[in-house]
Rosetta silent file (secondary structure, phi, psi, omega in degrees, C-alpha in Angstrom):
SEQUENCE: MERVILITGANNGIGLAMTQTLLEMGDRAPALDLSLKNLASTSHPNLLPLRCDGFQLWVTYHFRVQMGKLLTMMTEWAKKQ
SCORE:     score description
SCORE:     0.000 S_00000001
   1 L     0.000  127.841 -178.972   72.435  206.199   99.678 S_00000001
   2 L   -75.703  135.854  179.091   69.051  204.529   99.265 S_00000001
   3 L  -113.716  153.802  170.517   66.968  204.493  102.479 S_00000001
   4 E  -114.002  112.018 -172.246   64.104  202.341  103.648 S_00000001
   5 L  -123.293  119.582  179.105   61.685  204.548  105.648 S_00000001
   6 L   -78.726  124.882  178.898   58.503  203.280  107.320 S_00000001
   7 E  -110.824  123.725  170.168   55.623  205.706  107.035 S_00000001
   8 E   -99.048  154.091 -174.885   52.620  205.394  109.336 S_00000001
   9 L    63.376   37.151 -169.153   49.417  207.179  108.482 S_00000001
  10 L   -84.494   -4.347 -176.985   50.515  206.922  104.858 S_00000001
  11 L   -74.060  -30.723 -176.902   46.942  206.917  103.300 S_00000001
  12 L  -153.086  170.339  173.415   46.282  210.661  103.527 S_00000001
  13 H    58.757 -138.470 -177.649   47.469  214.069  104.534 S_00000001
  14 H   -59.368  -38.138  177.871   51.073  214.455  105.600 S_00000001
  15 H   -62.354  -37.919  177.063   51.741  210.762  105.559 S_00000001
  16 H   -68.701  -46.860 -178.989   50.599  210.386  101.934 S_00000001
  17 H   -62.223  -43.470  178.155   52.593  213.486  100.909 S_00000001
  18 H   -61.135  -42.815 -179.298   55.661  212.186  102.703 S_00000001
  19 H   -60.193  -46.856 -177.249   55.330  208.736  101.142 S_00000001
  20 H   -65.247  -35.829 -176.569   55.014  210.244   97.601 S_00000001
  21 H   -72.359  -41.813  178.630   58.033  212.605   98.180 S_00000001
  22 H   -61.747  -40.396 -178.354   60.269  209.798   99.532 S_00000001
  23 H   -66.633  -44.994  175.745   59.393  207.635   96.487 S_00000001
  24 H   -56.662  -28.232 -178.445   60.209  210.524   94.173 S_00000001
  25 L   -82.770   -4.531 -177.119   63.559  210.834   95.950 S_00000001
  26 L    91.354    4.802 -179.163   64.340  207.170   95.257 S_00000001
  27 L   -81.304  160.080  174.333   63.744  205.839   98.759 S_00000001
  28 E   -94.291  139.990 -171.716   61.908  202.653   99.549 S_00000001
  29 E  -137.134   91.077  163.734   58.728  203.243  101.520 S_00000001
  30 E   -62.728  123.895 -171.165   56.836  200.609  103.465 S_00000001
  31 E  -122.759  118.713 -175.266   53.558  202.469  104.070 S_00000001
  32 E  -103.433  138.325  165.798   51.184  201.611  106.931 S_00000001
  33 E  -167.716  169.123  178.951   47.620  202.656  107.435 S_00000001
  34 L   -71.588  -25.927  176.655   44.165  201.418  108.339 S_00000001
  35 L  -135.506  151.188 -177.719   43.054  201.901  104.723 S_00000001
  36 L  -115.255   12.625 -174.073   45.015  201.869  101.513 S_00000001
  37 L   -48.596  -52.530  177.486   42.367  203.625   99.429 S_00000001
  38 L   -75.548  -27.189  176.058   44.466  206.669   98.476 S_00000001
  39 H   -72.515  -21.849 -177.884   47.739  204.660   98.114 S_00000001
  40 H   -60.856  -24.644 -178.792   46.077  202.439   95.547 S_00000001
  41 H   -85.591   -8.369  178.025   46.563  205.229   92.998 S_00000001
  42 L   -97.475   99.406 -178.829   50.333  205.422   93.822 S_00000001
  43 L  -104.405  118.389 -178.348   51.995  202.817   91.754 S_00000001
  44 L  -156.274  139.428 -175.228   55.724  202.581   92.420 S_00000001
  45 L   -66.316  -22.287 -176.708   58.239  199.645   92.619 S_00000001
  46 L   -94.663    5.583 -176.030   59.653  201.069   95.891 S_00000001
  47 E   -98.735  130.595  168.417   56.174  201.277   97.622 S_00000001
  48 E  -123.770   91.627  179.838   55.090  198.435   99.951 S_00000001
  49 E   -77.222  130.267 -177.353   51.573  199.340  101.154 S_00000001
  50 E  -125.000  120.314  177.328   50.620  197.526  104.352 S_00000001
  51 E   -87.002  118.739 -173.030   47.119  197.581  105.762 S_00000001
  52 L  -109.274   58.894 -179.042   47.330  197.487  109.532 S_00000001
  53 L   -66.011  125.277  177.820   43.691  196.770  110.435 S_00000001
  54 L    72.429   12.524  179.487   43.352  196.417  114.184 S_00000001
  55 L   -68.841  115.051 -176.903   47.039  197.013  114.787 S_00000001
  56 L  -111.030  130.729 -172.169   47.220  197.993  118.370 S_00000001
  57 L   -89.620   73.116  176.749   50.235  199.752  119.828 S_00000001
  58 L  -104.190  137.345  179.472   50.703  197.925  123.095 S_00000001
  59 L   -92.759   77.752 -177.374   54.006  197.426  124.653 S_00000001
  60 L  -130.685  174.726  171.795   53.286  193.743  125.335 S_00000001
  61 H   -54.292  -46.272 -179.912   54.648  190.405  124.139 S_00000001
  62 H   -56.469  -47.481 -179.944   52.060  190.431  121.295 S_00000001
  63 H   -62.491  -44.384 -179.388   53.224  193.842  120.095 S_00000001
  64 H   -60.911  -42.360 -178.755   56.873  192.859  120.137 S_00000001
  65 H   -65.032  -46.594 -174.603   56.133  189.677  118.186 S_00000001
  66 H   -70.415  -35.690 -179.415   54.017  191.545  115.579 S_00000001
  67 H   -71.334  -33.827  173.812   56.661  194.273  115.208 S_00000001
  68 H   -63.438  -41.408  176.434   59.318  191.618  114.847 S_00000001
  69 H   -63.859  -42.070  178.795   57.382  190.003  112.075 S_00000001
  70 H   -65.420  -45.106 -179.733   56.831  193.350  110.346 S_00000001
  71 H   -63.241  -38.066  176.907   60.525  194.223  110.578 S_00000001
  72 H   -63.709  -47.770 -177.462   61.549  190.825  109.196 S_00000001
  73 H   -59.615  -46.918 -178.952   59.062  191.219  106.282 S_00000001
  74 H   -60.528  -44.727  179.276   60.355  194.768  105.582 S_00000001
  75 H   -60.532  -47.395  177.359   63.912  193.610  105.702 S_00000001
  76 H   -60.944  -43.894  178.922   63.306  190.782  103.287 S_00000001
  77 H   -59.317  -42.348  179.208   61.367  193.090  100.976 S_00000001
  78 H   -60.160  -46.123 -179.777   64.219  195.635  101.007 S_00000001
  79 H   -60.114  -32.861 -178.063   66.758  192.969  100.117 S_00000001
  80 H   -78.387  -21.946 -179.108   64.792  191.882   97.033 S_00000001
  81 L   -71.476    0.000    0.000   64.573  195.403   95.618 S_00000001
């Protein structure tokens, strides 16, 4: 079964390794980080790199709205694949 797995900190270290491994396994990987420099060299149709500049993890109305938008975008992206 194909999975859609959101990876945070996907630009380097464990996050980058996890992203690359999941892609090799055939999963879809929306990948979030402050920079996409290292992800730029990873070309894969199941990769959705998302730069989250200034993304603040507050449990507020703003956070819920932003997460709702992100989840909607990821869901639509996954349906198209």
